[in-house]
C-alpha positions in Angstrom: -14.3 28.1 -43.6 -18.0 27.5 -42.8 -17.1 25.0 -40.1 -15.0 27.4 -38.2 -17.9 29.8 -38.0 -20.1 27.1 -36.6 -17.4 25.7 -34.4 -18.9 22.3 -33.9 -16.9 19.9 -31.7 -16.7 16.3 -30.7 -16.7 15.6 -26.9 -14.9 12.4 -25.8 -16.1 10.8 -22.6 -13.5 8.5 -21.0 -10.7 8.1 -18.6 -7.9 10.4 -19.6 -4.2 11.2 -18.7 -2.7 11.8 -16.2 -4.9 8.8 -15.1 -3.0 5.7 -16.0 -5.0 3.0 -17.7 -5.5 1.6 -21.2 -8.6 3.5 -22.0 -7.0 6.8 -20.9 -4.2 6.1 -23.4 -6.8 5.2 -26.0 -8.8 8.5 -25.4 -5.6 10.6 -25.6 -4.4 8.9 -28.8 -7.9 9.5 -30.3 -7.8 13.2 -29.4 -4.4 13.7 -30.8 -5.1 11.7 -34.0 -8.3 13.6 -34.8 -6.6 16.9 -34.1 -3.7 16.0 -36.4 -5.9 14.9 -39.2 -8.6 17.6 -39.1 -7.2 20.4 -37.1 -9.6 23.3 -36.3 -12.3 21.9 -38.5 -13.0 19.2 -35.9 -12.1 20.5 -32.4 -12.1 18.0 -29.6 -13.0 18.4 -25.9 -12.9 15.8 -23.2 -15.1 14.8 -20.3 -12.6 12.9 -18.0 -13.8 10.1 -15.8 -12.5 9.7 -12.3 -13.4 7.3 -9.5 -12.9 9.9 -6.7 -12.0 13.5 -6.0 -10.0 15.7 -6.2 -9.7 16.3 -10.0 -6.4 15.4 -11.5 -4.3 18.1 -13.2 -5.7 17.7 -16.8 -4.7 19.5 -20.0 -6.8 22.3 -21.4 -8.8 20.0 -23.7 -10.6 18.6 -20.6 -13.7 20.7 -20.1 -15.5 18.4 -17.6 -14.6 15.9 -14.9 -17.2 13.3 -14.1 -16.8 11.6 -10.7 -18.2 8.2 -11.6 -19.3 7.0 -8.1 -21.9 9.7 -7.7 -25.1 9.1 -9.7 -26.3 12.8 -9.6 -23.1 13.9 -11.4 -24.1 12.1 -14.6 -27.3 14.1 -15.0 -25.6 17.4 -14.1 -22.7 16.9 -16.6 -25.2 15.9 -19.3 -27.2 19.1 -18.8 -24.1 21.2 -19.0 -23.3 19.6 -22.3 -26.9 20.1 -23.6 -26.5 23.8 -23.0 -23.5 23.9 -25.4 -24.5 24.7 -29.0 -21.0 24.0 -30.2 -20.9 20.3 -29.3 -22.1 18.3 -32.2 -21.4 14.7 -31.1 -20.5 12.9 -27.9 -18.2 9.9 -28.1 -18.5 7.6 -25.0 -15.8 5.1 -24.1 -17.4 2.0 -22.5 -16.1 -0.6 -20.2 -18.3 -1.9 -17.4 -15.8 -1.0 -14.7 -15.5 2.6 -15.8 -18.9 3.7 -14.5 -20.6 3.5 -11.2 -23.7 1.3 -10.3 -24.4 -2.3 -11.1 -22.5 -3.2 -14.3 -21.8 0.5 -14.8 -25.5 1.3 -15.3 -25.0 4.9 -13.9 -23.9 5.6 -17.5 -27.6 5.2 -18.5 -28.5 8.3 -16.5 -26.0 10.3 -18.5 -27.2 9.0 -21.8 -30.9 9.5 -20.9 -30.3 13.2 -20.0 -28.1 13.9 -23.0 -29.6 15.7 -26.0 -26.8 15.2 -28.5 -25.9 12.5 -31.1 -23.9 9.8 -29.3 -21.5 7.1 -30.4 -20.5 4.5 -27.8 -17.2 2.7 -28.2 -17.1 -0.8 -26.6 -13.7 -1.8 -25.3 -14.9 -5.1 -23.7 -17.7 -7.3 -25.1 -18.1 -10.5 -23.0 -19.6 -13.6 -24.5 -22.5 -15.5 -22.9 -23.9 -12.5 -21.0 -26.5 -12.7 -18.3 -29.9 -10.9 -18.6 -28.8 -7.9 -16.6 -25.7 -7.3 -18.8 -27.8 -7.7 -21.9 -30.3 -5.2 -20.7 -27.6 -2.6 -19.9 -26.1 -3.0 -23.4 -29.4 -2.9 -25.1 -30.3 0.3 -23.3 -27.0 1.8 -24.3 -27.8 0.8 -27.9 -31.2 2.5 -27.7 -29.7 5.7 -26.4 -26.8 5.8 -28.9 -26.8 6.6 -32.6 -24.0 4.2 -33.4 -22.1 1.5 -31.5 -18.3 1.1 -32.2 -16.7 -2.3 -31.9 -12.9 -2.5 -32.0 -12.9 -6.0 -33.6 -15.1 -8.0 -35.9 -15.5 -10.6 -33.1 -16.8 -7.9 -30.8 -19.3 -6.8 -33.4 -20.5 -10.3 -33.8 -21.0 -10.7 -30.1 -23.0 -7.4 -29.9 -25.3 -8.6 -32.7 -25.6 -12.2 -31.8 -25.3 -12.3 -28.0 -26.7 -8.9 -27.1 -29.2 -8.6 -30.0 -28.0 -5.2 -31.1 -29.0 -4.0 -34.5 -26.4 -4.9 -37.1 -26.8 -1.7 -39.1 -26.1 0.3 -35.9 -22.7 -1.4 -35.1 -19.6 -0.7 -37.1 -16.0 -1.7 -36.6 -13.3 1.0 -36.1 -10.1 -0.8 -35.0 -7.8 0.1 -32.1 -5.2 2.5 -33.5 -1.5 2.0 -33.8 1.5 4.3 -34.1 3.6 4.3 -37.3 7.2 3.5 -36.9 10.0 3.1 -39.5 11.1 -0.5 -40.1 14.8 0.4 -40.5 15.0 1.8 -37.0 15.2 -1.7 -35.5 18.9 -2.2 -35.9 19.7 1.4 -35.0 17.7 1.2 -31.8 19.4 -2.1 -30.8 22.7 -0.3 -31.1 21.5 2.7 -29.2 20.4 0.6 -26.2 23.4 -1.8 -26.6 21.2 -4.8 -27.4 22.8 -5.4 -30.8 24.1 -8.8 -29.8 20.9 -9.9 -28.1 17.7 -11.5 -29.1 15.1 -9.3 -27.3 11.8 -10.6 -26.0 9.4 -8.2 -24.5 6.0 -7.5 -23.0 4.5 -4.3 -21.8 1.5 -2.8 -20.0 0.3 -2.0 -16.5 1.4 -5.0 -14.4 -1.2 -7.2 -12.8 -1.7 -10.9 -12.1 -3.7 -11.1 -15.3 -0.6 -10.5 -17.3 0.6 -14.0 -16.4 4.3 -13.0 -16.8 5.4 -16.1 -14.8 4.5 -18.3 -17.7 7.1 -16.6 -19.8 9.7 -16.8 -17.0 9.3 -20.5 -16.6 9.6 -20.9 -20.4 12.7 -18.8 -20.4 14.6 -21.0 -17.9 15.5 -23.6 -20.6 15.7 -21.1 -23.5 18.6 -19.2 -22.0 20.6 -22.4 -21.5 20.5 -22.9 -25.2 20.6 -19.3 -26.2 22.4 -17.2 -23.6 22.0 -14.0 -25.6 18.3 -13.9 -25.0 16.9 -11.1 -22.8 13.3 -10.5 -21.7 12.1 -6.9 -21.1 9.0 -6.6 -18.8 8.0 -3.0 -19.4 5.5 -1.1 -17.2 4.5 -0.1 -13.7 2.1 -2.0 -11.6 -1.6 -1.0 -12.3 -2.5 1.9 -9.9 -5.7 0.1 -8.8 -3.7 -3.0 -7.9 -1.2 -0.8 -6.0 -4.2 0.6 -4.0 -5.5 -2.9 -3.1 -2.4 -5.0 -2.6 0.7 -3.0 -3.3 3.6 -4.7 -5.2 2.7 -8.3 -4.2 2.6 -9.5 -7.8 5.8 -7.8 -8.9 7.7 -9.1 -5.9 6.5 -12.6 -6.8 7.9 -12.2 -10.3 11.2 -11.0 -8.9 11.4 -14.0 -6.6 10.7 -16.4 -9.5 13.4 -14.6 -11.6 15.9 -15.1 -8.8 14.8 -18.7 -8.1 15.3 -19.6 -11.8 18.6 -17.7 -11.9 17.4 -15.4 -14.7 18.6 -12.1 -13.2 21.0 -11.6 -16.2 18.2 -12.2 -18.7 15.1 -10.5 -17.3 14.9 -6.8 -17.1 12.0 -5.2 -15.3 11.5 -1.6 -16.5 9.3 -0.4 -13.6 8.2 2.9 -15.3 5.2 4.3 -17.1 7.1 5.1 -20.3 6.4 8.0 -22.5 5.2 7.0 -26.0 8.4 7.7 -27.8 10.4 5.6 -25.4 7.9 2.8 -25.4 7.8 2.6 -29.2 11.6 2.4 -29.2 11.7 -0.5 -26.8 9.0 -2.3 -28.9 10.8 -1.6 -32.2 14.1 -3.1 -31.0 12.3 -6.2 -29.8 12.5 -9.3 -31.9 9.7 -11.3 -30.3 6.7 -9.9 -28.3 5.0 -12.2 -25.8 1.3 -11.7 -25.0 0.6 -14.0 -22.1 -2.6 -12.4 -20.6 -4.7 -15.2 -19.1 -8.2 -13.7 -19.5 -9.7 -15.7 -22.4 -12.5 -13.1 -22.7 -10.3 -10.1 -23.2 -11.8 -8.5 -26.2 -9.1 -6.0 -27.3 -5.4 -5.4 -26.6 -3.7 -2.2 -27.4 -0.4 -3.7 -26.4 -0.8 -6.5 -28.9 -1.4 -4.2 -31.9 1.3 -1.8 -30.8 3.8 -4.7 -30.9 2.7 -5.7 -34.3 3.0 -2.2 -35.6 6.6 -2.0 -34.3 7.7 -5.0 -36.4 7.7 -7.7 -33.6 7.1 -11.3 -34.3 4.2 -11.9 -31.8 3.4 -15.1 -29.8 0.0 -14.7 -28.1 -2.6 -16.5 -26.0 -5.7 -17.0 -28.0 -7.8 -14.0 -27.0 -10.4 -12.9 -29.6 -8.3 -9.9 -30.8 -5.3 -12.1 -31.3 -7.2 -14.8 -33.2 -8.5 -12.2 -35.5 -5.2 -10.3 -36.0 -2.6 -13.0 -36.1 -4.2 -15.1 -38.9 -2.5 -15.6 -42.3 1.0 -15.7 -40.9 0.9 -12.5 -38.9 1.9 -14.2 -35.7 1.8 -17.3 -33.5 -1.3 -18.4 -31.5 -0.8 -20.6 -28.5 -3.4 -23.3 -27.9 -3.3 -23.4 -24.1 -3.2 -20.4 -21.7 -0.5 -20.8 -19.0 1.4 -23.6 -20.7 5.0 -22.6 -20.3 6.3 -25.7 -22.2 4.2 -24.8 -25.3 5.4 -21.2 -25.0 9.0 -22.3 -24.8 8.7 -24.4 -28.0 7.2 -21.5 -29.9 9.8 -19.1 -28.7 12.6 -21.5 -29.6 11.1 -22.0 -33.1 11.3 -18.3 -33.8 14.7 -17.8 -32.3 16.2 -20.6 -34.3 14.5 -19.7 -37.6 15.4 -16.1 -38.2 13.9 -15.9 -41.7 10.6 -17.2 -40.4 10.7 -14.7 -37.5 11.6 -11.7 -39.7 9.1 -12.6 -42.5 6.3 -13.0 -39.9 7.2 -9.6 -38.4 7.2 -8.0 -41.8 3.9 -9.5 -42.7 2.2 -8.2 -39.6 4.0 -4.8 -39.9 2.4 -4.4 -43.4 -1.0 -5.9 -42.6 -1.6 -3.8 -39.4 -0.8 -0.5 -41.0 -4.4 0.1 -42.0 -5.2 0.6 -38.3 -2.9 3.6 -37.9 -4.3 6.3 -35.6 -4.4 8.5 -38.7 -6.7 6.1 -40.5 -8.8 5.6 -37.3 -9.2 9.4 -37.0 -10.5 9.5 -40.6 -13.2 6.9 -39.6 -14.2 8.9 -36.6 -14.2 12.1 -38.6 -16.4 10.6 -41.3 -18.8 9.3 -38.7 -19.0 12.7 -37.0 -19.7 14.3 -40.4 -22.5 11.8 -41.2 -24.3 12.0 -37.8 -24.0 15.8 -37.7 -24.7 16.2 -41.4 -21.6 18.3 -41.7 -19.3 16.0 -43.8 -18.8 18.8 -46.3 -17.3 21.1 -43.7 -14.5 18.8 -42.6 -11.1 19.7 -44.0 -7.9 17.6 -43.8 -4.9 19.2 -42.2 -2.1 19.6 -44.7 1.0 17.6 -43.6 4.4 19.4 -43.4 6.7 18.9 -46.3 9.5 16.5 -45.3 12.5 15.6 -47.3 13.6 12.8 -44.9 12.8 9.9 -47.1 14.1 11.5 -50.3 17.4 12.2 -48.5 17.6 8.6 -47.2 17.0 7.3 -50.7 19.8 9.5 -52.1 23.4 8.2 -52.2 26.4 10.1 -53.5 25.5 8.8 -57.0 21.7 9.4 -57.3 18.4 8.5 -55.9 17.6 4.8 -55.5 14.6 3.4 -57.2 12.8 1.3 -54.6 12.3 0.8 -50.8 11.3 -2.2 -48.8 8.8 -0.4 -46.6 10.8 2.7 -45.8 14.2 1.0 -46.0 16.0 2.0 -49.3 16.7 -1.1 -51.4 20.2 -0.6 -52.8 19.8 -3.6 -55.0 17.0 -1.8 -57.0 19.7 0.5 -58.4 19.0 3.8 -60.1 16.9 5.2 -63.0 17.2 8.3 -65.1 13.4 8.7 -64.6 13.7 9.1 -60.9 16.8 11.3 -60.9 15.2 13.6 -63.5 12.0 13.9 -61.3 14.2 14.5 -58.3 16.1 17.3 -60.0 13.0 19.1 -61.0 11.5 18.8 -57.5 14.5 20.0 -55.7 14.9 23.0 -57.9 11.2 23.7 -57.4 11.7 23.4 -53.6 14.7 25.8 -53.7 12.6 28.3 -55.8 9.8 28.2 -53.3 11.7 28.1 -50.0 15.3 29.2 -50.7 17.0 26.5 -48.6 20.5 26.3 -50.0 21.2 22.9 -48.5 18.9 21.2 -51.0 21.1 22.3 -53.9 23.6 19.6 -52.7 20.9 17.0 -53.8 20.3 18.8 -57.1 24.0 18.5 -57.8 23.8 14.7 -57.2 20.8 14.3 -59.5 22.3 16.4 -62.3 25.5 14.4 -61.9 23.6 11.2 -62.5 21.9 12.6 -65.6 25.3 13.7 -66.9 26.9 10.3 -66.4 24.1 8.3 -68.1 24.1 10.4 -71.3 25.6 8.8 -74.3 28.0 10.5 -76.7 25.3 10.7 -79.3 23.1 12.7 -76.9 20.5 10.0 -76.0 20.2 8.8 -72.4 20.2 5.3 -71.0 17.8 4.8 -68.1 18.9 2.0 -65.8 22.0 1.5 -63.6 22.6 -1.1 -60.9 23.9 -0.2 -57.5 27.5 -0.6 -58.9 26.6 2.1 -61.5 26.8 -0.4 -64.3 24.3 -0.1 -67.2 21.8 -3.0 -67.0 20.3 -5.0 -69.8 17.0 -3.2 -69.5 18.5 -0.4 -71.4 18.7 -2.6 -74.5 15.3 -4.3 -74.3 13.1 -1.4 -73.1 11.8 1.6 -75.0 13.8 4.6 -73.5 11.9 7.4 -75.2 9.8 8.4 -72.2 12.9 8.4 -70.0 14.7 10.7 -72.5 11.7 13.0 -72.6 11.8 13.3 -68.8 15.5 14.1 -69.0 14.9 16.8 -71.5 12.1 18.2 -69.3 14.4 18.3 -66.3 17.3 20.0 -68.2 14.9 22.6 -69.6 13.5 23.2 -66.2 16.9 23.8 -64.7 18.0 26.1 -67.5 14.6 27.9 -67.2 15.7 28.8 -63.6 19.1 30.1 -64.6 18.7 33.3 -62.7 18.1 31.3 -59.5 20.8 28.7 -59.7 24.6 28.8 -59.7 26.2 29.5 -63.1 28.3 26.4 -63.0 25.3 24.3 -62.4 23.5 25.9 -65.4 26.5 25.4 -67.6 26.5 21.6 -66.8 22.8 21.4 -67.7 23.3 23.3 -70.9 26.1 20.9 -71.9 23.7 18.0 -71.7 21.0 20.0 -73.4 23.0 20.9 -76.4 24.0 17.2 -76.9 20.3 16.1 -77.1 18.4 19.1 -78.5 19.0 18.4 -82.2 17.6 14.9 -81.8 14.2 15.7 -80.3 12.5 15.6 -83.7 13.2 11.9 -83.7 10.9 11.2 -80.7 7.7 9.5 -81.6 6.1 8.3 -78.3 3.2 10.6 -77.3 4.3 10.9 -73.7 8.0 11.4 -74.6 6.8 14.1 -77.0 4.9 15.7 -74.2 7.8 15.7 -71.7 10.0 17.1 -74.4 7.6 19.9 -75.1 7.6 20.8 -71.4 11.4 20.9 -71.4 11.5 23.1 -74.5 9.0 25.5 -73.0 10.9 25.8 -69.8 14.0 26.5 -71.9 12.1 29.0 -74.0 11.1 31.0 -70.9 14.6 32.3 -70.6 15.9 31.7 -74.1 13.1 32.7 -76.5 14.7 31.1 -79.5 12.8 30.8 -82.8 14.3 27.3 -83.4 13.0 26.1 -80.0 9.6 27.6 -80.8 9.4 25.7 -84.1 10.4 22.5 -82.4 7.5 23.0 -79.9 5.1 23.6 -82.8 6.3 20.5 -84.7 6.0 18.2 -81.7 2.6 19.6 -80.8 1.4 18.9 -84.3 2.5 15.3 -83.8 0.2 15.1 -80.7 -2.6 16.8 -82.6 -2.2 14.2 -85.3 -2.5 11.5 -82.7 -5.7 13.1 -81.5 -7.2 13.3 -85.0 -6.4 9.7 -85.7 -8.0 8.4 -82.5 -10.8 10.8 -81.9 -14.4 9.7 -82.3 -17.7 10.7 -80.8 -17.5 10.1 -77.0 -13.8 9.4 -77.1 -11.8 12.7 -77.1 -8.3 11.4 -76.7 -4.8 11.0 -78.3 -4.8 7.2 -78.2 -7.4 4.4 -78.3 -6.6 3.7 -74.6 -5.6 5.6 -71.5 -2.6 4.3 -69.6 -0.2 6.1 -67.2 0.7 9.8 -66.8 -2.2 10.6 -69.1 -2.4 14.3 -68.0 0.9 15.1 -69.5 -0.6 15.0 -73.0 -3.2 17.8 -72.7 -0.8 19.7 -70.4 1.8 19.6 -73.2 -0.8 20.9 -75.7 -1.5 23.9 -73.3 2.2 24.5 -72.9 2.5 24.6 -76.7 -0.3 27.1 -76.9 1.5 29.4 -74.5 4.6 29.4 -76.7 3.0 29.4 -80.2 -0.3 31.1 -79.5 -1.9 28.5 -81.7 -5.6 28.5 -80.6 -6.0 24.9 -82.0 -3.6 23.7 -79.4 -5.5 25.4 -76.6 -8.8 24.1 -77.9 -7.7 20.5 -78.1 -5.9 20.8 -74.7 -9.1 21.8 -73.0 -11.3 19.2 -74.9 -9.0 16.3 -74.1 -8.3 17.4 -70.5 -12.0 17.8 -69.7 -12.6 14.4 -71.2 -9.9 12.9 -69.0 -11.2 14.6 -65.9 -14.7 13.2 -66.6 -13.2 9.7 -66.3 -11.3 10.6 -63.1 -13.6 12.5 -60.8 -16.7 10.9 -59.4 -18.7 11.3 -56.1 -16.2 13.8 -54.6 -13.1 11.5 -55.2 -10.5 11.0 -57.8 -10.2 7.5 -59.3 -7.4 7.3 -61.8 -6.5 4.7 -64.4 -5.5 1.3 -62.8 -2.1 -0.1 -63.3 -3.8 -3.5 -63.5 -5.3 -2.7 -66.9 -5.4 0.3 -69.2 -8.7 1.9 -70.1 -9.4 1.0 -73.7 -11.8 2.7 -75.9 -14.0 -0.3 -76.5 -13.6 -2.0 -73.1 -15.0 -1.5 -69.6 -12.7 0.2 -67.3 -10.6 -1.6 -64.6 -10.7 0.1 -61.2 -8.2 0.0 -58.3 -4.5 -0.3 -58.5 -4.0 3.5 -58.3 -0.5 5.0 -58.2 0.7 8.4 -57.0 2.2 9.3 -60.4 -1.3 9.5 -61.9 -2.5 11.6 -59.0 0.3 14.1 -59.2 0.3 14.5 -63.0 -3.4 15.3 -62.6 -2.5 17.9 -59.9 0.2 19.4 -62.1 -2.1 19.8 -65.1 -5.0 21.1 -63.0 -2.7 23.8 -61.6 -1.7 24.8 -65.1 -5.2 24.9 -66.5 -6.5 26.9 -63.6 -3.7 29.4 -64.0 -4.4 29.8 -67.7 -8.2 29.7 -67.8 -9.2 30.9 -64.3 -11.9 28.2 -64.1 -12.6 27.5 -60.4 -13.6 23.9 -61.0 -9.9 23.1 -61.9 -8.8 24.5 -58.5 -11.6 22.5 -56.7 -10.6 19.3 -58.5 -7.0 20.0 -57.6 -7.9 20.0 -53.9 -9.9 16.8 -54.3 -7.0 15.1 -56.1 -4.5 16.1 -53.4 -7.0 14.8 -50.7 -6.5 11.3 -52.2 -3.1 11.3 -50.4 -4.9 12.4 -47.1 -7.5 9.6 -47.1 -10.2 10.8 -49.6 -10.0 7.5 -51.5 -12.0 4.3 -51.7 -10.3 2.8 -48.7 -10.4 6.1 -46.6 -6.7 5.5 -45.8 -3.7 7.6 -45.6 -1.5 7.4 -48.7 1.6 8.9 -47.2 3.9 8.1 -44.2 3.7 11.0 -41.7 6.9 9.9 -40.1 9.2 10.5 -43.0 7.2 12.4 -45.7 7.2 9.4 -48.1 4.3 8.3 -50.2 3.1 4.7 -50.3 3.5 3.0 -53.6 -0.1 2.0 -54.4 -3.8 2.0 -53.5 -5.1 -1.5 -54.2 -8.6 -2.9 -54.0 -8.4 -3.9 -50.3 -5.1 -2.6 -49.0 -2.4 0.0 -49.4 1.1 -1.1 -50.7 3.2 0.6 -47.9 6.5 0.3 -49.8 7.9 3.8 -50.3 9.8 4.1 -53.6 11.4 7.1 -55.2 8.7 7.7 -57.9 5.8 7.7 -55.3 7.7 9.8 -52.8 8.8 12.4 -55.4 5.2 12.6 -56.7 3.8 13.3 -53.2 6.6 15.8 -52.6 5.7 17.6 -55.8 2.0 17.6 -55.0 2.7 19.1 -51.5 4.6 22.0 -53.0 1.9 22.7 -55.5 -0.9 22.7 -52.8 1.3 24.8 -50.6 1.4 27.5 -53.3 -2.4 27.7 -53.1 -2.1 28.4 -49.4 0.1 31.3 -50.5 -2.6 32.4 -53.0 -1.8 31.3 -56.5 -1.9 33.9 -59.3 -4.3 33.3 -62.1 -3.3 34.5 -65.6 -5.2 35.3 -68.7 -8.6 35.8 -67.1 -9.8 37.5 -70.3 -9.5 40.7 -72.2 -9.5 42.8 -69.1 -6.5 41.0 -67.6 -3.3 42.8 -67.0 -0.6 42.7 -69.8 2.8 41.4 -68.7 6.0 40.6 -70.5 5.7 37.2 -72.1 9.0 35.8 -70.5 8.0 36.8 -67.0 4.6 35.2 -67.3 6.1 32.0 -68.7 8.7 31.9 -65.8 5.9 32.2 -63.3 3.6 29.6 -65.0 6.4 27.1 -65.8 7.3 26.3 -62.2 6.0 22.8 -62.1 
């Protein structure tokens, strides 16, 4: 890649582990997140800030250590950075106490000497500043290319109180770590808190944390609810230890003893590693944010608690006021009022539904601030300021079957999830089990992991059990495996088409799969095959054509070929009826899974060698792509309204199924035609999952390999159902093949000649 040759990097200036403070954690999380999202196309180095020598034992990413109390060090470090041709941007973390001088004005010497693009991230923005503070901030603004505020309130203060230019300030929120909602109960069992209502708070301990307010509130709460415990997590702040030792902690211990709360308050006097910290927060029912500084601009502890599914009660600092609105949490009116805090805690303890719904609301609404999404924002800003946006590449996430396995019972794959927790009440569909069967066989074909065949067995079993005696399939079963009424008031043709596709796909891989498995698939196949001519729905026809072609790859039967030709002619007739100048499509609207139609026409060409099928396949596919790809992104048909020939198009409401069907078709058309633009568009389409969409947000869950259900106008629907997850799984396997160098067929007359069946087997692997 071009970017690797140029080797441009981002340098982050801030406190950094093993130093223990909030900004050190923030800097470390930023480094890890950008590395995870962009890998070697955006390398990160660190200039660590220290108050005094000697240097701490830093990791290899730390290239410089700036001792902040010595003014001369700022210029010397800046000059060393200037000598580096491979540093494209410097990202400075700012808080007044981080730097030496009056109000940290030693930083200005560093910025004045620096000859690189600079962004400055403000962790504290105080209201009503004096003239000296305003002057320092305005000078930082002058010497920076962009200012980053962590909240909208901080941006407003920078613009209105410090007179910073509005166009220069942008908001990139404090990041959060993604956890799985369903872990809450499991973690309570793990730590033996399953019979407790768990309150918690965490952070480096200091008097500002105001823990005593919670202790006084707890005195009466435990009389009424003796199963309540309160976890106070974190060591005392190292700067406090230097000045006064453990005076504040000892005071809290005395209060706990005086109030006879020893059985209810647990002090975890440790600096916890991230995994353990997130576990404690995830098992917590209620998080208490009692910090008494009304001017605290941002709290990482607050957003971490929200992201872990806690119902939060907070003092009214600016970050909480902004984050806890619309039912995301509870705001206290008075700082330090233990009676008010007691009443709010009791209300949530005694109203479980309210507590859980509040936690779920916040859990969903805070997800847009995941560290992965924050990294995308910093990456885009880096690209813009260095004029190298085209050189950035997303890291490809590993293929994970975690969520697919969790959705799968002994009877099939469940339809929906609440967040990442499978919803057994949603029941099962033929649609999802057919998709799952195809994907698992594809996975086995690519990676040869025999354990996945256990899941293929389950999905094929579901297909067998939902087939009627007359060959047709029902689609819907509830969790008790009873057929639902939807089977009798819904058109089932598309579901039947998917079943035929899945059976043909399995049979087309007969040399790969156990003979008994193939025999079961063939039994279902032979019950339905004579009825395919009755199918009339365009998409059902298309799915059926794919199934027939997969079957034909290993069973080149004249009857199967004739069925393909007959069904393809039906699609061709749809095209002739609906085609007009400027509208090259099979219907007078575009709805869902549109790509399956031109893809089926191309499949038909491969079997029949009818050039009309290939011609119409390319015309219609290129027309579809012209509606989808714009300004380096894919924007598929909305589920909020179909794109009708005579109407304006509705945007937003994008679903993974439309993305993956585009990827599948692009893969086929690239293999057949060798046109590079199809491959390029395939990569753009896949990047939709990685954040190249109108929200610049991740569309998959990196914890479990699931896909989110939808990209809406202003937010991501973070439920993770079977359809969405299977679509992402399929897309990942296709893009992974390109990393392995995909073979392109039929490049022209000079292309190599191969046996038809072998070519079909290699092409028909999606």
